[in-house]
C-alpha positions as CSV (number, residue, x, y, z in Angstrom):
1,M,112.0,62.8,7.1
2,D,113.1,65.1,4.4
3,Y,114.1,63.2,1.4
4,P,116.1,64.8,-1.7
5,L,114.5,65.9,-4.7
6,K,116.8,63.5,-6.8
7,F,114.9,60.7,-4.8
8,I,111.7,61.5,-6.6
9,T,113.6,61.2,-10.1
10,W,115.1,57.8,-8.8
11,L,111.4,56.7,-7.9
12,E,110.2,57.5,-11.5
13,D,112.8,55.4,-13.0
14,H,112.0,52.4,-10.9
15,E,108.5,52.0,-11.2
16,D,108.5,48.5,-11.0
17,L,109.7,48.7,-7.4
18,C,107.4,51.4,-6.2
19,I,104.3,49.1,-7.7
20,E,105.8,46.2,-5.7
21,Q,106.1,48.1,-2.6
22,F,102.7,50.2,-2.8
23,N,100.2,48.4,-5.3
24,S,100.8,44.7,-3.8
25,S,97.9,42.9,-3.0
26,D,99.4,42.6,0.7
27,I,98.7,46.3,1.0
28,P,95.2,47.4,2.6
29,E,93.0,49.2,0.4
30,Y,92.7,52.3,2.7
31,L,96.6,52.7,2.2
32,K,96.7,52.6,-1.6
33,G,93.3,54.7,-2.1
34,N,92.1,55.7,-5.3
35,I,95.8,57.3,-6.2
36,E,98.4,55.9,-8.0
37,W,101.7,55.1,-6.5
38,Y,103.8,58.3,-7.6
39,P,101.5,60.9,-6.5
40,V,100.7,59.3,-3.3
41,I,104.7,59.3,-2.6
42,L,105.2,62.8,-3.8
43,F,102.4,64.3,-1.7
44,H,103.3,62.2,1.2
45,M,107.1,63.6,1.1
46,E,105.9,67.2,0.5
47,S,103.6,67.4,3.2
48,E,105.0,64.9,5.8
49,L,101.7,63.9,7.5
50,Y,99.7,60.9,8.4
51,D,96.0,60.3,7.6
52,G,94.1,57.4,6.1
53,D,96.4,57.0,3.1
54,F,99.6,57.8,5.1
55,D,100.5,55.6,7.8
56,T,103.7,54.2,9.5
57,E,103.4,50.9,7.1
58,F,103.6,53.6,4.0
59,D,106.4,55.2,5.8
60,R,108.0,52.0,6.2
61,R,107.9,50.9,2.6
62,L,109.0,54.4,1.7
63,N,112.1,54.0,3.7
64,L,112.9,50.7,2.2
65,L,113.0,52.3,-1.1
66,Y,115.2,55.1,0.0
67,E,117.7,52.7,1.4
68,M,117.9,51.0,-1.9
69,F,118.3,54.4,-3.5
70,I,121.2,55.6,-1.3
71,S,123.1,52.0,-1.5
72,G,122.4,51.5,-5.1
73,E,121.3,48.0,-4.1
74,I,118.1,46.2,-4.7
75,K,116.9,44.7,-1.5
76,H,114.1,43.9,0.9
77,R,111.8,43.0,-1.8
78,L,108.3,42.0,-0.4
79,S,108.2,38.3,-1.7
80,T,106.6,37.4,1.9
81,Y,104.3,39.9,3.4
82,K,104.8,40.0,7.3
83,K,102.4,41.9,9.5
84,T,103.8,44.7,11.4
85,L,101.9,45.6,15.0
86,Y,102.6,49.1,16.4
87,G,103.3,49.8,20.3
88,Y,105.2,52.4,22.5
89,V,108.2,52.5,24.3
90,D,109.8,54.5,26.7
91,K,113.4,56.2,26.6
92,T,114.6,53.2,28.3
93,G,113.4,51.0,25.4
94,D,110.8,49.3,27.3
95,F,107.3,48.5,26.1
96,V,104.9,50.8,28.1
97,I,102.0,49.7,25.6
98,E,102.5,46.2,23.8
99,P,102.9,46.1,20.0
100,K,98.8,45.2,19.1
101,F,97.7,48.0,16.8
102,D,97.6,47.8,12.8
103,N,98.6,51.5,13.0
104,A,99.5,54.2,15.8
105,L,100.5,58.0,15.3
106,D,102.6,60.0,17.9
107,F,101.2,60.8,21.1
108,Y,100.6,64.4,21.9
109,N,99.3,65.9,25.2
110,G,98.7,62.5,26.5
111,R,96.7,61.2,23.5
112,A,97.6,59.0,20.5
113,W,95.5,57.9,17.4
114,V,95.7,53.9,16.9
115,S,93.7,51.6,14.6
116,I,92.9,48.0,15.3
117,N,90.6,46.3,12.8
118,S,91.1,49.1,10.2
119,K,89.1,51.5,12.8
120,Y,90.8,54.4,14.4
121,G,90.5,55.7,18.1
122,V,92.5,57.2,20.7
123,I,94.2,56.2,23.5
124,N,96.0,57.3,26.7
125,K,99.4,56.6,27.9
126,K,97.9,53.4,29.6
127,G,96.7,52.0,26.5
128,D,93.2,52.8,27.5
129,Y,90.5,54.1,24.9
130,L,89.8,57.7,25.3
131,I,87.6,57.6,22.0
132,E,86.6,54.2,20.8
133,P,87.9,53.1,17.6
134,L,84.9,53.8,15.0
135,Y,86.8,55.8,12.5
136,D,87.7,54.9,9.0
137,A,90.6,57.3,9.0
138,V,92.2,60.2,10.9
139,G,94.1,63.3,9.2
140,S,95.6,66.2,10.6
141,S,94.8,67.7,14.0
142,T,94.7,71.2,15.7
143,E,95.4,71.4,19.4
144,N,91.8,70.7,20.3
145,A,90.3,68.5,17.2
146,T,91.2,66.0,14.6
147,W,89.8,65.5,11.4
148,V,88.4,61.9,11.0
149,K,86.7,59.7,8.2
150,I,83.6,57.9,8.7
151,N,81.0,56.9,5.8
152,G,83.3,57.9,3.3
153,A,82.8,61.8,4.5
154,W,85.6,63.7,6.4
155,G,84.6,65.9,9.6
156,L,86.3,67.6,12.4
157,L,86.0,65.6,15.6
158,D,86.9,67.9,19.0
159,N,88.9,65.8,22.0
160,N,85.3,65.1,23.6
161,S,84.3,63.2,20.8
162,K,81.9,65.9,19.7
163,F,81.8,67.1,15.9
164,I,82.8,70.6,15.3
165,M,82.2,70.1,11.6
166,E,79.9,67.0,11.0
167,P,81.3,65.1,8.2
168,R,80.6,66.4,5.2
169,Y,83.8,66.9,2.8
170,D,85.2,64.6,0.0
171,F,88.7,65.3,0.5
172,D,91.3,63.7,-2.1
173,S,93.9,64.5,0.5
174,M,95.0,67.3,3.2
175,G,98.0,68.9,4.5
176,R,99.0,70.1,7.8
177,Y,97.7,73.1,9.7
178,Y,100.2,76.2,9.3
179,E,99.0,79.4,10.9
180,D,95.5,78.0,11.4
181,L,94.9,77.0,7.7
182,M,95.1,73.6,6.3
183,S,95.5,72.9,2.6
184,V,92.9,70.2,1.1
185,T,92.4,68.8,-2.3
186,I,88.9,68.3,-3.6
187,Y,88.5,66.8,-7.1
188,E,92.2,67.5,-7.7
189,K,92.0,71.2,-6.7
190,V,93.7,72.8,-3.7
191,G,91.9,75.1,-1.1
192,F,92.2,75.7,2.5
193,V,90.1,75.2,5.6
194,D,90.2,76.7,9.0
195,T,90.5,75.2,12.6
196,K,86.8,75.2,12.6
197,G,86.3,73.1,9.3
198,N,85.3,76.1,7.5
199,M,86.6,76.3,3.5
200,V,88.0,80.0,3.6
201,I,89.6,79.6,0.2
202,R,87.9,77.8,-1.9
203,P,89.7,74.8,-4.2
204,C,90.9,76.5,-7.1
205,F,94.6,76.0,-7.2
206,N,96.5,72.6,-8.7
207,D,99.0,72.6,-5.9
208,G,99.1,74.3,-2.6
209,G,102.9,73.2,-1.4
210,I,103.1,72.4,2.3
211,G,101.0,75.6,3.6
212,F,101.0,78.9,5.0
213,S,104.2,80.5,6.3
214,E,104.7,84.2,7.5
215,G,101.0,84.9,6.1
216,L,101.7,83.5,2.5
217,A,101.5,80.1,0.9
218,P,102.8,78.8,-2.7
219,I,100.3,77.7,-4.9
220,S,100.4,76.6,-8.5
221,F,97.8,77.5,-11.3
222,D,98.5,75.0,-14.1
223,V,97.9,71.4,-14.7
224,D,101.5,70.5,-15.0
225,N,102.8,72.7,-12.0
226,S,105.0,74.9,-14.0
227,W,103.3,78.3,-13.1
228,W,103.6,79.3,-9.3
229,G,102.9,82.4,-7.2
230,F,101.7,83.1,-3.6
231,T,98.4,83.6,-2.1
232,D,97.4,85.6,1.1
233,K,94.9,84.2,3.6
234,C,92.2,85.8,1.6
235,G,93.1,83.9,-1.4
236,V,94.6,86.8,-3.3
237,I,97.5,86.5,-5.5
238,V,100.4,88.7,-4.3
239,F,103.0,87.8,-6.9
240,E,103.5,85.1,-9.6
241,G,105.7,83.7,-12.3
242,F,107.8,81.0,-11.1
243,E,108.5,77.4,-11.9
244,N,108.3,76.2,-8.5
245,A,108.3,77.9,-5.0
246,G,109.0,76.8,-1.3
247,N,107.6,78.6,1.8
248,F,108.7,81.9,3.3
249,S,111.0,81.7,6.4
250,N,113.1,84.6,7.6
251,G,111.4,86.9,5.2
252,L,112.7,84.9,2.0
253,A,111.4,82.0,-0.2
254,A,113.4,80.0,-2.6
255,V,111.8,80.1,-6.1
256,L,112.9,78.3,-9.2
257,R,113.1,80.3,-12.6
258,S,114.8,79.0,-15.9
259,G,115.7,75.7,-14.1
260,T,117.6,77.1,-11.1
261,W,117.0,78.2,-7.6
262,N,117.3,81.6,-5.9
263,Y,115.4,83.7,-3.2
264,I,113.0,86.4,-2.9
265,N,111.7,88.7,-0.1
266,K,108.1,89.2,0.4
267,S,108.1,91.9,-2.2
268,G,109.1,89.4,-4.9
269,Q,112.2,90.7,-5.4
270,T,115.2,88.6,-5.8
271,V,117.6,88.8,-2.9
272,I,119.8,86.1,-3.1
273,E,120.7,85.8,-6.7
274,T,123.2,82.8,-6.4
275,E,121.5,80.0,-9.0
276,F,121.2,76.7,-6.9
277,E,120.3,73.3,-8.2
278,E,118.2,72.9,-5.2
279,A,117.2,75.2,-2.5
280,D,115.2,74.7,0.7
281,D,113.5,76.7,3.0
282,F,115.3,78.3,6.1
283,E,115.3,76.5,9.2
284,E,116.9,77.7,12.4
285,G,118.6,80.3,10.5
286,L,119.9,78.1,7.6
287,A,118.8,76.9,4.3
288,C,120.1,73.7,2.6
289,I,121.6,74.2,-1.0
290,K,122.8,72.2,-3.6
291,I,125.4,73.3,-6.1
292,N,127.6,71.5,-8.2
293,G,125.8,68.4,-7.4
294,V,126.7,68.5,-3.5
295,Y,124.9,70.0,-0.5
296,G,125.8,72.8,1.9
297,F,124.2,75.5,3.8
298,I,123.7,79.4,3.7
299,N,122.3,82.1,5.8
300,D,119.5,84.6,4.8
301,S,122.4,87.1,3.5
302,G,123.5,84.3,1.1
303,D,126.8,83.8,2.6
304,C,127.6,80.1,2.6
305,L,128.6,79.1,6.2
306,I,128.8,75.2,5.9
307,E,130.6,74.2,2.7
308,P,128.8,72.2,0.0
309,K,130.2,68.9,0.1
310,Y,127.5,66.3,1.2
311,E,126.0,63.7,-1.0
312,R,122.8,64.4,0.7
313,A,121.8,67.0,3.5
314,T,118.5,67.8,5.5
315,S,117.4,71.1,6.9
316,F,118.4,71.7,10.4
317,R,115.8,70.6,13.2
318,N,116.8,70.8,16.8
319,G,120.4,72.0,16.1
320,F,121.4,69.2,13.8
321,S,121.2,68.2,10.1
322,N,121.2,64.7,8.8
323,I,123.8,64.4,6.0
324,T,125.1,61.5,3.6
325,I,128.9,60.7,2.8
326,N,129.9,57.8,1.0
327,G,126.0,56.5,1.3
328,K,126.1,56.4,5.1
329,E,124.1,59.0,7.3
330,G,125.1,60.9,10.3
331,F,124.7,64.4,11.6
332,I,126.5,67.8,11.8
333,N,126.0,70.7,14.1
334,R,125.3,74.2,12.8
335,A,129.0,75.4,12.7
336,G,129.3,72.1,10.2
337,E,131.2,70.0,12.6
338,I,130.5,66.1,12.3
339,V,128.9,65.2,15.6
340,V,127.8,61.6,14.8
341,E,129.9,60.0,12.1
342,P,128.1,59.1,9.0
343,K,127.9,55.0,9.5
344,F,124.0,54.6,9.8
345,D,121.9,53.2,6.5
346,L,119.1,55.9,7.5
347,V,118.7,58.4,10.4
348,F,115.8,60.6,11.6
349,S,116.0,64.1,13.0
350,F,116.6,64.4,16.8
351,E,113.3,64.5,18.8
352,E,113.5,64.9,22.6
353,E,117.1,64.5,22.6
354,L,117.3,61.1,20.8
355,A,117.5,60.0,17.0
356,V,116.2,57.0,15.5
357,V,118.8,55.4,13.1
358,Y,118.8,52.2,10.9
359,L,121.4,49.7,10.3
360,N,121.4,46.5,8.8
361,G,117.2,46.3,8.6
362,K,116.5,47.3,12.3
363,C,116.4,50.4,14.4
364,G,117.3,52.0,17.8
365,C,118.2,55.4,19.1
366,I,121.2,57.4,19.7
367,N,121.9,60.5,21.7
368,A,123.7,63.4,20.4
369,Q,127.3,61.7,20.8
370,G,126.2,59.0,18.6
371,D,125.8,56.4,21.4
372,F,123.2,53.9,21.6
373,V,120.5,54.6,24.4
374,I,118.0,52.2,22.9
375,E,119.7,49.3,21.0
376,Q,118.7,48.4,17.6
377,Q,115.4,45.8,18.1
378,F,112.7,47.3,16.2
379,D,111.5,47.1,12.7
380,T,110.1,50.7,12.4
381,A,110.5,53.7,14.7
382,F,109.8,57.4,13.9
383,G,111.0,59.3,17.0
384,F,110.1,60.0,20.7
385,S,107.0,62.6,20.9
386,D,105.5,63.2,24.4
387,G,107.7,61.2,26.2
388,L,107.0,57.8,24.2
389,M,108.0,56.5,20.8
390,C,105.8,54.5,18.3
391,V,107.7,51.5,17.1
392,G,106.7,48.6,14.9
393,M,107.6,44.7,15.2
394,Q,106.9,42.4,12.4
395,Q,105.0,39.5,13.7
């Protein structure tokens, strides 16, 4: 889920709600970790990953805050804690694995990490354990291995339950793998590890953005993250001098200078000079931009192909963008045509031809015509992966 930057400002202005959602005594210690709520939320929104500190329960609570943000109403207060258990449904909405896990991640190649009694293991699509639940947390994965935490240290475990890298790292946080490198934070400094667990760029940066793209990664140098540049895969700074920076895509990256965003090429030259209030990475040939308080889309020549007119919009994924009009969410296609009318409280991107939508506190799945394929019946859901969808049911 991509959240707009103005949501971050809203979170800062509503610290009491965030404390209630993320620091209440109801939340397990592993969810809170040793990080205050705001950095946790910010990191989660930037990295979009799951590990021991970022799970589906965290997402549920963050989504409740987002619903308050878009509606302007303070609701869903956590006065009474209700335990949520997670299971998996198929594309008819029938449970193939009943809700019984404290946490559960998406299936990939027939395997999914789940937790029970605060320990993580791996199941197959029948719900049988392939790796017994022994680990305290799970992090990012490659095709053949997953970072796991045990006895306070992170190691890299292969699919046969053998360690590629024995537990040794004390990561504060980690990103996803991009171009075979993953950003990690150790003692508040960011570095990068490879798919074997080797530290190839020592932790020396203050922030690492999302990760590598087209051979470069945005990084920041100072404690207040106001001086950004780009590093190559050897840790060499290629160019710098920005207030913030996005990732390269289509040979272009969004950078912030003097309070406004524009786009540079891989030589560091400005190639799209229009000054935007916000600017995202290019996805599927288009970049979401904000100008005069509303969102639209440009191509890599800087031409505006979809007129800025939306209260909110996300980058295109699988041919669709989530847009907001009058506080309700729907979808447009790459031609800028509304294909699903904005009538939902919250929508997720289309995955495997279905999109999760929330309305009045429950969620289900629609097709590209906006018709419900799976009726609203779940408390939490995050989209299909490998033919199954992880859903949460409050008990």
